[in-house]
All heavy atoms as TSV, in Angstrom:
chain	resi	resn	atom	element	x	y	z
A	1	THR	N	N	15.474	24.053	-8.145
A	1	THR	CA	C	15.506	24.716	-6.864
A	1	THR	C	C	14.798	23.994	-5.719
A	1	THR	O	O	15.144	24.352	-4.556
A	1	THR	CB	C	15.049	26.189	-7.043
A	1	THR	OG1	O	13.659	26.206	-7.354
A	1	THR	CG2	C	15.850	26.908	-8.049
A	2	ASN	N	N	13.863	23.246	-5.982
A	2	ASN	CA	C	13.066	22.507	-4.884
A	2	ASN	C	C	13.879	21.255	-4.457
A	2	ASN	O	O	13.473	20.726	-3.434
A	2	ASN	CB	C	11.634	22.043	-5.415
A	2	ASN	CG	C	10.934	23.335	-5.808
A	2	ASN	OD1	O	11.404	24.450	-5.790
A	2	ASN	ND2	N	9.601	23.103	-6.102
A	3	GLY	N	N	14.823	20.756	-5.289
A	3	GLY	CA	C	15.509	19.600	-4.870
A	3	GLY	C	C	14.725	18.278	-5.302
A	3	GLY	O	O	15.069	17.094	-4.852
A	4	ILE	N	N	13.673	18.401	-6.111
A	4	ILE	CA	C	12.967	17.247	-6.680
A	4	ILE	C	C	12.929	17.388	-8.197
A	4	ILE	O	O	13.036	18.446	-8.739
A	4	ILE	CB	C	11.616	17.103	-6.093
A	4	ILE	CG1	C	10.808	18.338	-6.446
A	4	ILE	CG2	C	11.543	16.830	-4.588
A	4	ILE	CD1	C	9.264	18.222	-6.107
A	5	PRO	N	N	12.859	16.106	-8.884
A	5	PRO	CA	C	12.819	16.223	-10.283
A	5	PRO	C	C	11.515	16.944	-10.968
A	5	PRO	O	O	10.528	17.052	-10.176
A	5	PRO	CB	C	12.759	14.808	-10.672
A	5	PRO	CG	C	13.203	14.055	-9.465
A	5	PRO	CD	C	12.979	14.718	-8.333
A	6	ILE	N	N	11.707	17.536	-12.070
A	6	ILE	CA	C	10.644	18.482	-12.582
A	6	ILE	C	C	9.403	17.529	-12.686
A	6	ILE	O	O	8.202	18.059	-12.515
A	6	ILE	CB	C	10.982	19.024	-13.978
A	6	ILE	CG1	C	9.992	20.048	-14.352
A	6	ILE	CG2	C	11.369	17.999	-14.881
A	6	ILE	CD1	C	9.827	21.224	-13.549
A	7	ARG	N	N	9.470	16.337	-13.138
A	7	ARG	CA	C	8.234	15.440	-13.250
A	7	ARG	C	C	7.517	15.337	-12.073
A	7	ARG	O	O	6.231	15.356	-11.910
A	7	ARG	CB	C	8.606	14.106	-13.997
A	7	ARG	CG	C	7.535	13.049	-14.017
A	7	ARG	CD	C	6.255	13.430	-14.709
A	7	ARG	NE	N	6.464	13.940	-16.131
A	7	ARG	CZ	C	5.510	14.712	-16.602
A	7	ARG	NH1	N	4.457	15.059	-16.127
A	7	ARG	NH2	N	5.694	15.179	-17.878
A	8	GLN	N	N	8.223	15.065	-10.899
A	8	GLN	CA	C	7.634	14.884	-9.610
A	8	GLN	C	C	6.913	16.231	-9.225
A	8	GLN	O	O	5.762	16.102	-8.617
A	8	GLN	CB	C	8.724	14.434	-8.527
A	8	GLN	CG	C	7.995	14.166	-7.219
A	8	GLN	CD	C	9.091	13.651	-6.244
A	8	GLN	OE1	O	10.332	13.390	-6.536
A	8	GLN	NE2	N	8.723	13.564	-5.026
A	9	TYR	N	N	7.599	17.254	-9.357
A	9	TYR	CA	C	6.978	18.564	-9.103
A	9	TYR	C	C	5.670	18.803	-9.809
A	9	TYR	O	O	4.687	19.193	-9.259
A	9	TYR	CB	C	8.006	19.781	-9.318
A	9	TYR	CG	C	7.445	21.031	-9.159
A	9	TYR	CD1	C	7.313	21.590	-7.868
A	9	TYR	CD2	C	6.980	21.820	-10.115
A	9	TYR	CE1	C	6.736	22.829	-7.516
A	9	TYR	CE2	C	6.358	23.058	-9.857
A	9	TYR	CZ	C	6.272	23.577	-8.544
A	9	TYR	OH	O	5.785	24.866	-8.306
A	10	ILE	N	N	5.698	18.432	-11.074
A	10	ILE	CA	C	4.427	18.681	-11.925
A	10	ILE	C	C	3.317	17.745	-11.429
A	10	ILE	O	O	2.195	18.203	-11.257
A	10	ILE	CB	C	4.867	18.357	-13.358
A	10	ILE	CG1	C	5.699	19.585	-13.965
A	10	ILE	CG2	C	3.537	18.200	-14.211
A	10	ILE	CD1	C	6.239	19.230	-15.358
A	11	ASN	N	N	3.657	16.551	-11.086
A	11	ASN	CA	C	2.648	15.631	-10.630
A	11	ASN	C	C	2.190	16.115	-9.245
A	11	ASN	O	O	0.957	15.930	-8.985
A	11	ASN	CB	C	3.180	14.152	-10.350
A	11	ASN	CG	C	3.408	13.532	-11.812
A	11	ASN	OD1	O	2.895	13.948	-12.740
A	11	ASN	ND2	N	4.302	12.523	-11.802
A	12	GLN	N	N	3.030	16.641	-8.354
A	12	GLN	CA	C	2.504	17.154	-7.084
A	12	GLN	C	C	1.566	18.352	-7.360
A	12	GLN	O	O	0.396	18.413	-6.686
A	12	GLN	CB	C	3.647	17.637	-6.132
A	12	GLN	CG	C	4.497	16.587	-5.543
A	12	GLN	CD	C	5.589	17.167	-4.851
A	12	GLN	OE1	O	5.941	18.440	-4.938
A	12	GLN	NE2	N	6.354	16.354	-4.121
A	13	ARG	N	N	1.941	19.238	-8.222
A	13	ARG	CA	C	0.989	20.335	-8.539
A	13	ARG	C	C	-0.279	19.938	-9.199
A	13	ARG	O	O	-1.335	20.408	-8.821
A	13	ARG	CB	C	1.699	21.306	-9.448
A	13	ARG	CG	C	2.888	21.945	-8.904
A	13	ARG	CD	C	2.741	22.648	-7.614
A	13	ARG	NE	N	1.794	23.692	-7.741
A	13	ARG	CZ	C	1.033	24.160	-6.832
A	13	ARG	NH1	N	1.220	23.729	-5.524
A	13	ARG	NH2	N	0.077	25.102	-6.956
A	14	LYS	N	N	-0.347	18.851	-10.032
A	14	LYS	CA	C	-1.488	18.355	-10.672
A	14	LYS	C	C	-2.509	17.808	-9.521
A	14	LYS	O	O	-3.674	18.070	-9.396
A	14	LYS	CB	C	-1.242	17.336	-11.651
A	14	LYS	CG	C	-0.745	17.881	-12.948
A	14	LYS	CD	C	-0.553	16.764	-13.911
A	14	LYS	CE	C	-0.178	17.450	-15.415
A	14	LYS	NZ	N	-0.016	16.389	-16.337
A	15	ALA	N	N	-1.855	17.010	-8.642
A	15	ALA	CA	C	-2.617	16.401	-7.506
A	15	ALA	C	C	-3.272	17.554	-6.518
A	15	ALA	O	O	-4.442	17.477	-6.251
A	15	ALA	CB	C	-1.683	15.522	-6.707
A	16	ILE	N	N	-2.561	18.476	-6.310
A	16	ILE	CA	C	-2.958	19.709	-5.473
A	16	ILE	C	C	-4.050	20.445	-6.188
A	16	ILE	O	O	-5.085	20.808	-5.571
A	16	ILE	CB	C	-1.754	20.505	-5.025
A	16	ILE	CG1	C	-0.914	19.908	-4.137
A	16	ILE	CG2	C	-2.344	21.881	-4.476
A	16	ILE	CD1	C	0.397	20.544	-3.886
A	17	LEU	N	N	-3.895	20.650	-7.473
A	17	LEU	CA	C	-4.957	21.302	-8.233
A	17	LEU	C	C	-6.259	20.456	-8.247
A	17	LEU	O	O	-7.371	21.066	-8.073
A	17	LEU	CB	C	-4.453	21.407	-9.756
A	17	LEU	CG	C	-5.517	22.134	-10.727
A	17	LEU	CD1	C	-6.018	23.427	-10.210
A	17	LEU	CD2	C	-4.875	22.209	-12.050
A	18	ILE	N	N	-6.080	19.164	-8.405
A	18	ILE	CA	C	-7.393	18.227	-8.427
A	18	ILE	C	C	-7.969	18.378	-7.085
A	18	ILE	O	O	-9.291	18.614	-6.973
A	18	ILE	CB	C	-7.007	16.851	-8.753
A	18	ILE	CG1	C	-6.508	16.673	-10.195
A	18	ILE	CG2	C	-8.102	15.852	-8.413
A	18	ILE	CD1	C	-5.769	15.394	-10.443
A	19	ALA	N	N	-7.209	18.327	-6.029
A	19	ALA	CA	C	-7.781	18.493	-4.701
A	19	ALA	C	C	-8.503	19.811	-4.484
A	19	ALA	O	O	-9.602	19.918	-3.956
A	19	ALA	CB	C	-6.746	18.393	-3.669
A	20	GLU	N	N	-7.939	20.922	-4.855
A	20	GLU	CA	C	-8.367	22.200	-4.749
A	20	GLU	C	C	-9.840	22.418	-5.553
A	20	GLU	O	O	-10.680	22.899	-5.029
A	20	GLU	CB	C	-7.370	23.275	-5.155
A	20	GLU	CG	C	-6.328	23.528	-4.208
A	20	GLU	CD	C	-5.266	24.457	-4.608
A	20	GLU	OE1	O	-5.310	24.869	-5.876
A	20	GLU	OE2	O	-4.365	24.715	-3.916
A	21	LEU	N	N	-9.822	21.884	-6.731
A	21	LEU	CA	C	-10.972	21.953	-7.546
A	21	LEU	C	C	-12.201	21.124	-6.933
A	21	LEU	O	O	-13.243	21.666	-6.940
A	21	LEU	CB	C	-10.706	21.433	-8.992
A	21	LEU	CG	C	-9.817	22.282	-9.825
A	21	LEU	CD1	C	-9.443	21.513	-11.067
A	21	LEU	CD2	C	-10.543	23.588	-10.255
A	22	MET	N	N	-11.789	20.006	-6.253
A	22	MET	CA	C	-12.897	19.228	-5.716
A	22	MET	C	C	-13.348	19.931	-4.458
A	22	MET	O	O	-14.628	20.001	-4.278
A	22	MET	CB	C	-12.310	17.710	-5.337
A	22	MET	CG	C	-12.124	16.917	-6.627
A	22	MET	SD	S	-11.738	15.240	-6.321
A	22	MET	CE	C	-10.840	15.290	-4.842
A	23	VAL	N	N	-12.506	20.478	-3.638
A	23	VAL	CA	C	-12.969	21.021	-2.393
A	23	VAL	C	C	-13.536	22.391	-2.582
A	23	VAL	O	O	-14.650	22.654	-2.001
A	23	VAL	CB	C	-11.721	21.047	-1.522
A	23	VAL	CG1	C	-12.094	21.822	-0.046
A	23	VAL	CG2	C	-11.355	19.641	-1.036
A	24	ASN	N	N	-12.814	23.201	-3.245
A	24	ASN	CA	C	-13.267	24.696	-3.338
A	24	ASN	C	C	-14.308	24.952	-4.487
A	24	ASN	O	O	-15.016	25.886	-4.194
A	24	ASN	CB	C	-11.977	25.518	-3.581
A	24	ASN	CG	C	-11.023	25.430	-2.443
A	24	ASN	OD1	O	-11.326	25.251	-1.376
A	24	ASN	ND2	N	-9.694	25.616	-2.818
A	25	LYS	N	N	-14.242	24.188	-5.398
A	25	LYS	CA	C	-15.235	24.403	-6.618
A	25	LYS	C	C	-16.276	23.443	-6.665
A	25	LYS	O	O	-17.279	23.483	-7.478
A	25	LYS	CB	C	-14.497	24.452	-7.940
A	25	LYS	CG	C	-13.430	25.447	-8.050
A	25	LYS	CD	C	-13.946	26.893	-7.981
A	25	LYS	CE	C	-12.790	27.955	-8.227
A	25	LYS	NZ	N	-13.265	29.247	-8.098
A	26	GLY	N	N	-16.216	22.348	-5.905
A	26	GLY	CA	C	-17.276	21.365	-5.877
A	26	GLY	C	C	-17.160	20.438	-7.066
A	26	GLY	O	O	-18.121	19.759	-7.409
A	27	ALA	N	N	-16.158	20.467	-7.689
A	27	ALA	CA	C	-15.929	19.633	-9.040
A	27	ALA	C	C	-15.875	18.116	-8.591
A	27	ALA	O	O	-15.437	17.732	-7.618
A	27	ALA	CB	C	-14.755	20.068	-9.749
A	28	ASP	N	N	-16.433	17.254	-9.480
A	28	ASP	CA	C	-16.286	15.887	-9.244
A	28	ASP	C	C	-14.916	15.463	-9.717
A	28	ASP	O	O	-14.242	16.317	-10.447
A	28	ASP	CB	C	-17.362	15.051	-10.016
A	28	ASP	CG	C	-17.374	15.294	-11.491
A	28	ASP	OD1	O	-16.203	15.021	-12.095
A	28	ASP	OD2	O	-18.313	15.463	-12.053
A	29	PHE	N	N	-14.507	14.209	-9.331
A	29	PHE	CA	C	-13.051	13.817	-9.664
A	29	PHE	C	C	-12.769	13.868	-11.134
A	29	PHE	O	O	-11.767	14.288	-11.521
A	29	PHE	CB	C	-12.880	12.422	-9.033
A	29	PHE	CG	C	-11.400	12.102	-9.163
A	29	PHE	CD1	C	-10.423	12.641	-8.370
A	29	PHE	CD2	C	-11.099	11.011	-9.965
A	29	PHE	CE1	C	-9.076	12.342	-8.583
A	29	PHE	CE2	C	-9.764	10.630	-10.062
A	29	PHE	CZ	C	-8.727	11.176	-9.354
A	30	ARG	N	N	-13.750	13.359	-11.951
A	30	ARG	CA	C	-13.528	13.244	-13.367
A	30	ARG	C	C	-13.229	14.725	-13.915
A	30	ARG	O	O	-12.333	14.961	-14.695
A	30	ARG	CB	C	-14.643	12.673	-14.114
A	30	ARG	CG	C	-14.521	12.650	-15.637
A	30	ARG	CD	C	-15.710	11.951	-16.292
A	30	ARG	NE	N	-15.791	10.589	-15.928
A	30	ARG	CZ	C	-15.084	9.465	-16.354
A	30	ARG	NH1	N	-14.310	9.815	-17.205
A	30	ARG	NH2	N	-15.424	8.340	-15.881
A	31	THR	N	N	-14.100	15.696	-13.547
A	31	THR	CA	C	-13.979	17.075	-14.066
A	31	THR	C	C	-12.730	17.662	-13.554
A	31	THR	O	O	-11.948	18.375	-14.394
A	31	THR	CB	C	-15.223	17.829	-13.626
A	31	THR	OG1	O	-16.438	17.245	-14.121
A	31	THR	CG2	C	-14.997	19.231	-14.046
A	32	ALA	N	N	-12.332	17.403	-12.320
A	32	ALA	CA	C	-11.135	17.967	-11.773
A	32	ALA	C	C	-9.944	17.506	-12.431
A	32	ALA	O	O	-9.083	18.082	-12.831
A	32	ALA	CB	C	-11.013	17.727	-10.331
A	33	CYS	N	N	-9.864	16.178	-12.891
A	33	CYS	CA	C	-8.790	15.577	-13.512
A	33	CYS	C	C	-8.670	16.211	-14.947
A	33	CYS	O	O	-7.489	16.478	-15.406
A	33	CYS	CB	C	-8.973	14.105	-13.700
A	33	CYS	SG	S	-8.589	13.107	-12.169
A	34	GLU	N	N	-9.728	16.313	-15.626
A	34	GLU	CA	C	-9.796	16.950	-16.912
A	34	GLU	C	C	-9.298	18.236	-16.916
A	34	GLU	O	O	-8.435	18.804	-17.830
A	34	GLU	CB	C	-11.188	16.763	-17.562
A	34	GLU	CG	C	-11.564	15.371	-17.909
A	34	GLU	CD	C	-13.089	15.234	-18.350
A	34	GLU	OE1	O	-13.754	16.316	-18.330
A	34	GLU	OE2	O	-13.370	14.245	-18.705
A	35	ASN	N	N	-9.671	19.029	-15.816
A	35	ASN	CA	C	-9.156	20.501	-15.760
A	35	ASN	C	C	-7.658	20.519	-15.406
A	35	ASN	O	O	-6.984	21.550	-15.737
A	35	ASN	CB	C	-9.909	21.228	-14.796
A	35	ASN	CG	C	-11.239	21.615	-15.120
A	35	ASN	OD1	O	-11.377	21.973	-16.297
A	35	ASN	ND2	N	-12.247	21.559	-14.303
A	36	ALA	N	N	-7.045	19.335	-14.835
A	36	ALA	CA	C	-5.676	19.387	-14.613
A	36	ALA	C	C	-4.922	18.728	-15.637
A	36	ALA	O	O	-3.693	18.658	-15.633
A	36	ALA	CB	C	-5.434	18.516	-13.389
A	37	GLY	N	N	-5.535	18.478	-16.774
A	37	GLY	CA	C	-4.912	18.034	-17.888
A	37	GLY	C	C	-4.761	16.382	-17.983
A	37	GLY	O	O	-3.869	15.857	-18.715
A	38	ILE	N	N	-5.489	15.768	-17.148
A	38	ILE	CA	C	-5.435	14.296	-17.064
A	38	ILE	C	C	-6.672	13.645	-17.646
A	38	ILE	O	O	-7.837	13.955	-17.089
A	38	ILE	CB	C	-5.235	13.816	-15.670
A	38	ILE	CG1	C	-3.889	14.409	-15.077
A	38	ILE	CG2	C	-5.274	12.278	-15.488
A	38	ILE	CD1	C	-3.682	14.182	-13.614
A	39	SER	N	N	-6.606	13.010	-18.702
A	39	SER	CA	C	-7.844	12.411	-19.381
A	39	SER	C	C	-8.077	11.012	-18.948
A	39	SER	O	O	-9.211	10.564	-19.022
A	39	SER	CB	C	-7.625	12.391	-20.925
A	39	SER	OG	O	-6.448	11.632	-21.282
A	40	ASP	N	N	-7.070	10.275	-18.487
A	40	ASP	CA	C	-7.210	8.881	-17.910
A	40	ASP	C	C	-7.542	8.895	-16.380
A	40	ASP	O	O	-6.701	9.291	-15.725
A	40	ASP	CB	C	-6.031	8.126	-18.144
A	40	ASP	CG	C	-6.128	6.657	-17.739
A	40	ASP	OD1	O	-7.037	6.291	-17.150
A	40	ASP	OD2	O	-5.105	5.931	-17.957
A	41	ILE	N	N	-8.883	8.778	-16.125
A	41	ILE	CA	C	-9.161	8.797	-14.697
A	41	ILE	C	C	-8.491	7.791	-13.776
A	41	ILE	O	O	-8.071	8.182	-12.627
A	41	ILE	CB	C	-10.695	8.679	-14.550
A	41	ILE	CG1	C	-11.433	9.767	-15.443
A	41	ILE	CG2	C	-11.225	8.709	-13.138
A	41	ILE	CD1	C	-10.948	11.168	-15.303
A	42	ALA	N	N	-8.171	6.638	-14.220
A	42	ALA	CA	C	-7.410	5.670	-13.395
A	42	ALA	C	C	-6.063	6.194	-13.018
A	42	ALA	O	O	-5.681	6.059	-11.980
A	42	ALA	CB	C	-7.446	4.272	-14.218
A	43	TYR	N	N	-5.450	6.865	-14.065
A	43	TYR	CA	C	-4.128	7.474	-13.829
A	43	TYR	C	C	-4.220	8.589	-12.853
A	43	TYR	O	O	-3.489	8.621	-11.965
A	43	TYR	CB	C	-3.536	7.954	-15.103
A	43	TYR	CG	C	-2.212	8.642	-14.976
A	43	TYR	CD1	C	-1.052	8.106	-14.601
A	43	TYR	CD2	C	-2.284	10.097	-15.127
A	43	TYR	CE1	C	0.144	8.891	-14.345
A	43	TYR	CE2	C	-1.057	10.903	-14.862
A	43	TYR	CZ	C	0.020	10.262	-14.511
A	43	TYR	OH	O	1.174	10.988	-14.224
A	44	GLY	N	N	-5.193	9.402	-12.996
A	44	GLY	CA	C	-5.582	10.466	-12.056
A	44	GLY	C	C	-5.709	9.985	-10.640
A	44	GLY	O	O	-5.101	10.620	-9.694
A	45	TYR	N	N	-6.336	8.857	-10.444
A	45	TYR	CA	C	-6.658	8.331	-9.174
A	45	TYR	C	C	-5.363	7.897	-8.540
A	45	TYR	O	O	-5.004	8.163	-7.349
A	45	TYR	CB	C	-7.549	7.213	-9.233
A	45	TYR	CG	C	-8.006	6.491	-7.914
A	45	TYR	CD1	C	-9.068	7.074	-7.211
A	45	TYR	CD2	C	-7.225	5.462	-7.529
A	45	TYR	CE1	C	-9.352	6.495	-6.013
A	45	TYR	CE2	C	-7.593	4.988	-6.152
A	45	TYR	CZ	C	-8.757	5.319	-5.542
A	45	TYR	OH	O	-9.036	4.830	-4.267
A	46	ARG	N	N	-4.489	7.132	-9.433
A	46	ARG	CA	C	-3.191	6.684	-8.899
A	46	ARG	C	C	-2.267	7.788	-8.587
A	46	ARG	O	O	-1.530	7.800	-7.529
A	46	ARG	CB	C	-2.547	5.771	-9.877
A	46	ARG	CG	C	-3.147	4.427	-10.042
A	46	ARG	CD	C	-2.327	3.437	-10.835
A	46	ARG	NE	N	-1.907	4.051	-12.121
A	46	ARG	CZ	C	-2.613	3.954	-13.245
A	46	ARG	NH1	N	-3.852	3.320	-13.263
A	46	ARG	NH2	N	-2.126	4.502	-14.424
A	47	LEU	N	N	-2.122	8.872	-9.438
A	47	LEU	CA	C	-1.452	10.027	-9.118
A	47	LEU	C	C	-1.808	10.685	-7.818
A	47	LEU	O	O	-1.025	11.051	-6.958
A	47	LEU	CB	C	-1.500	11.004	-10.250
A	47	LEU	CG	C	-0.756	12.182	-10.086
A	47	LEU	CD1	C	0.356	12.468	-11.272
A	47	LEU	CD2	C	-1.645	13.391	-10.152
A	48	PHE	N	N	-3.062	10.846	-7.657
A	48	PHE	CA	C	-3.704	11.506	-6.439
A	48	PHE	C	C	-3.247	10.790	-5.235
A	48	PHE	O	O	-2.700	11.383	-4.249
A	48	PHE	CB	C	-5.244	11.644	-6.512
A	48	PHE	CG	C	-5.816	12.544	-5.525
A	48	PHE	CD1	C	-6.214	13.784	-5.700
A	48	PHE	CD2	C	-6.143	12.150	-4.297
A	48	PHE	CE1	C	-6.758	14.664	-4.857
A	48	PHE	CE2	C	-6.847	12.853	-3.249
A	48	PHE	CZ	C	-7.024	14.194	-3.585
A	49	LYS	N	N	-3.479	9.506	-5.238
A	49	LYS	CA	C	-3.232	8.701	-4.124
A	49	LYS	C	C	-1.744	8.652	-3.691
A	49	LYS	O	O	-1.292	8.785	-2.613
A	49	LYS	CB	C	-3.749	7.278	-4.198
A	49	LYS	CG	C	-3.570	6.460	-2.983
A	49	LYS	CD	C	-4.438	5.250	-2.997
A	49	LYS	CE	C	-4.198	4.594	-1.627
A	49	LYS	NZ	N	-5.046	3.417	-1.440
A	50	LYS	N	N	-0.861	8.626	-4.702
A	50	LYS	CA	C	0.587	8.637	-4.578
A	50	LYS	C	C	1.164	9.992	-4.023
A	50	LYS	O	O	1.887	9.921	-3.107
A	50	LYS	CB	C	1.320	8.235	-5.832
A	50	LYS	CG	C	2.750	8.171	-5.673
A	50	LYS	CD	C	3.479	7.798	-6.976
A	50	LYS	CE	C	4.959	7.717	-6.749
A	50	LYS	NZ	N	5.706	7.263	-7.884
A	51	GLN	N	N	0.566	10.973	-4.591
A	51	GLN	CA	C	1.099	12.400	-4.120
A	51	GLN	C	C	0.491	12.806	-2.815
A	51	GLN	O	O	1.191	13.472	-1.987
A	51	GLN	CB	C	0.702	13.296	-5.306
A	51	GLN	CG	C	1.456	13.110	-6.531
A	51	GLN	CD	C	2.973	13.078	-6.425
A	51	GLN	OE1	O	3.596	13.871	-5.711
A	51	GLN	NE2	N	3.616	12.235	-7.124
A	52	LEU	N	N	-0.822	12.537	-2.608
A	52	LEU	CA	C	-1.347	12.967	-1.388
A	52	LEU	C	C	-1.640	11.967	-0.299
A	52	LEU	O	O	-1.956	12.227	0.811
A	52	LEU	CB	C	-2.697	13.763	-1.713
A	52	LEU	CG	C	-2.576	14.973	-2.661
A	52	LEU	CD1	C	-3.939	15.542	-2.959
A	52	LEU	CD2	C	-1.634	16.038	-2.142
A	53	GLY	N	N	-1.393	10.636	-0.599
A	53	GLY	CA	C	-1.409	9.704	0.293
A	53	GLY	C	C	-2.759	9.252	0.875
A	53	GLY	O	O	-2.891	8.548	1.857
A	54	THR	N	N	-3.870	9.524	0.049
A	54	THR	CA	C	-5.122	9.286	0.408
A	54	THR	C	C	-5.819	9.233	-0.789
A	54	THR	O	O	-5.555	9.731	-1.936
A	54	THR	CB	C	-5.739	10.215	1.458
A	54	THR	OG1	O	-7.011	9.757	1.851
A	54	THR	CG2	C	-5.860	11.553	0.883
A	55	THR	N	N	-7.072	8.615	-0.873
A	55	THR	CA	C	-8.004	8.584	-2.026
A	55	THR	C	C	-8.699	9.970	-2.130
A	55	THR	O	O	-8.865	10.649	-1.159
A	55	THR	CB	C	-8.937	7.497	-1.907
A	55	THR	OG1	O	-9.819	7.715	-0.872
A	55	THR	CG2	C	-8.415	6.100	-1.722
A	56	PRO	N	N	-9.093	10.269	-3.316
A	56	PRO	CA	C	-9.862	11.563	-3.460
A	56	PRO	C	C	-11.091	11.796	-2.516
A	56	PRO	O	O	-11.282	12.675	-1.970
A	56	PRO	CB	C	-10.261	11.507	-4.959
A	56	PRO	CG	C	-9.345	10.675	-5.605
A	56	PRO	CD	C	-9.033	9.579	-4.506
A	57	GLN	N	N	-11.913	10.551	-2.382
A	57	GLN	CA	C	-13.014	10.551	-1.451
A	57	GLN	C	C	-12.681	10.793	-0.083
A	57	GLN	O	O	-13.336	11.539	0.695
A	57	GLN	CB	C	-13.836	9.198	-1.696
A	57	GLN	CG	C	-15.184	9.308	-0.919
A	57	GLN	CD	C	-15.935	8.018	-1.085
A	57	GLN	OE1	O	-15.411	7.014	-1.733
A	57	GLN	NE2	N	-17.114	8.072	-0.543
A	58	GLN	N	N	-11.689	10.093	0.448
A	58	GLN	CA	C	-11.127	10.250	1.765
A	58	GLN	C	C	-10.634	11.725	2.087
A	58	GLN	O	O	-10.913	12.215	3.077
A	58	GLN	CB	C	-10.055	9.200	2.036
A	58	GLN	CG	C	-10.518	7.860	2.218
A	58	GLN	CD	C	-9.403	6.821	2.327
A	58	GLN	OE1	O	-8.182	7.119	1.921
A	58	GLN	NE2	N	-9.691	5.728	2.831
A	59	TYR	N	N	-9.987	12.292	1.011
A	59	TYR	CA	C	-9.455	13.478	1.221
A	59	TYR	C	C	-10.602	14.616	1.359
A	59	TYR	O	O	-10.590	15.357	2.278
A	59	TYR	CB	C	-8.642	13.931	-0.025
A	59	TYR	CG	C	-7.991	15.316	-0.007
A	59	TYR	CD1	C	-6.794	15.517	0.685
A	59	TYR	CD2	C	-8.651	16.404	-0.601
A	59	TYR	CE1	C	-6.197	16.783	0.813
A	59	TYR	CE2	C	-8.023	17.653	-0.527
A	59	TYR	CZ	C	-6.901	17.914	0.142
A	59	TYR	OH	O	-6.396	19.044	0.201
A	60	THR	N	N	-11.485	14.515	0.466
A	60	THR	CA	C	-12.611	15.483	0.474
A	60	THR	C	C	-13.499	15.313	1.746
A	60	THR	O	O	-13.821	16.279	2.375
A	60	THR	CB	C	-13.514	15.414	-0.740
A	60	THR	OG1	O	-14.024	14.121	-0.860
A	60	THR	CG2	C	-12.830	15.888	-1.951
A	61	SER	N	N	-13.628	14.221	2.193
A	61	SER	CA	C	-14.468	13.814	3.511
A	61	SER	C	C	-13.641	14.581	4.621
A	61	SER	O	O	-14.213	15.155	5.503
A	61	SER	CB	C	-14.645	12.411	3.745
A	61	SER	OG	O	-15.527	11.882	2.695
A	62	ALA	N	N	-12.279	14.327	4.697
A	62	ALA	CA	C	-11.543	14.868	5.855
A	62	ALA	C	C	-11.517	16.279	5.838
A	62	ALA	O	O	-11.659	17.005	6.861
A	62	ALA	CB	C	-10.150	14.339	5.715
A	63	VAL	N	N	-11.424	16.937	4.623
A	63	VAL	CA	C	-11.493	18.398	4.541
A	63	VAL	C	C	-12.810	19.014	4.973
A	63	VAL	O	O	-12.917	19.886	5.612
A	63	VAL	CB	C	-11.034	18.943	3.119
A	63	VAL	CG1	C	-11.370	20.477	2.940
A	63	VAL	CG2	C	-9.609	18.580	2.894
A	64	LEU	N	N	-13.883	18.311	4.558
A	64	LEU	CA	C	-15.243	18.721	4.968
A	64	LEU	C	C	-15.455	18.633	6.478
A	64	LEU	O	O	-16.117	19.467	7.007
A	64	LEU	CB	C	-16.246	18.057	4.162
A	64	LEU	CG	C	-16.334	18.412	2.581
A	64	LEU	CD1	C	-17.351	17.452	1.921
A	64	LEU	CD2	C	-16.605	19.774	2.430
A	65	ARG	N	N	-15.065	17.609	7.009
A	65	ARG	CA	C	-15.180	17.343	8.488
A	65	ARG	C	C	-14.427	18.470	9.206
A	65	ARG	O	O	-14.947	18.959	10.246
A	65	ARG	CB	C	-14.635	16.013	8.891
A	65	ARG	CG	C	-15.634	14.878	8.656
A	65	ARG	CD	C	-15.136	13.665	9.459
A	65	ARG	NE	N	-13.830	13.116	9.135
A	65	ARG	CZ	C	-13.537	12.242	8.226
A	65	ARG	NH1	N	-14.468	11.751	7.516
A	65	ARG	NH2	N	-12.352	11.889	8.023
A	66	ARG	N	N	-13.277	18.857	8.770
A	66	ARG	CA	C	-12.537	19.883	9.426
A	66	ARG	C	C	-13.095	21.207	9.258
A	66	ARG	O	O	-12.868	22.028	10.221
A	66	ARG	CB	C	-11.033	20.018	8.839
A	66	ARG	CG	C	-9.951	19.173	9.641
A	66	ARG	CD	C	-8.622	19.461	8.969
A	66	ARG	NE	N	-8.501	18.450	7.857
A	66	ARG	CZ	C	-7.618	18.595	6.899
A	66	ARG	NH1	N	-6.838	19.579	6.773
A	66	ARG	NH2	N	-7.586	17.638	5.984
A	67	ASN	N	N	-13.760	21.484	8.335
A	67	ASN	CA	C	-14.493	22.784	8.130
A	67	ASN	C	C	-15.710	22.942	8.801
A	67	ASN	O	O	-16.203	23.983	8.825
A	67	ASN	CB	C	-14.652	23.039	6.456
A	67	ASN	CG	C	-13.289	23.284	5.792
A	67	ASN	OD1	O	-12.383	23.597	6.415
A	67	ASN	ND2	N	-13.299	23.077	4.540
A	68	PHE	N	N	-16.305	21.924	9.339
A	68	PHE	CA	C	-17.611	21.972	9.976
A	68	PHE	C	C	-17.409	21.827	11.432
A	68	PHE	O	O	-16.603	21.425	12.110
A	68	PHE	CB	C	-18.571	21.002	9.477
A	68	PHE	CG	C	-19.092	21.374	8.159
A	68	PHE	CD1	C	-18.700	20.581	7.105
A	68	PHE	CD2	C	-19.945	22.470	7.938
A	68	PHE	CE1	C	-19.179	20.796	5.841
A	68	PHE	CE2	C	-20.424	22.692	6.719
A	68	PHE	CZ	C	-20.083	22.027	5.586
């Protein structure tokens, strides 16, 4: 119903979950990946960057700057 393949939708949701865990719960990237079901951190990094267009560190820095 979204007009995108299921695999792409799942990857988007995983990237968003990782981002939310890092920003809202203060989880480090490794822990956030594990909670999203990703055990390979390098894969998690590539997935995050592809789906959100930025690195995890840049993302959290940008969000924290906006909140202050």
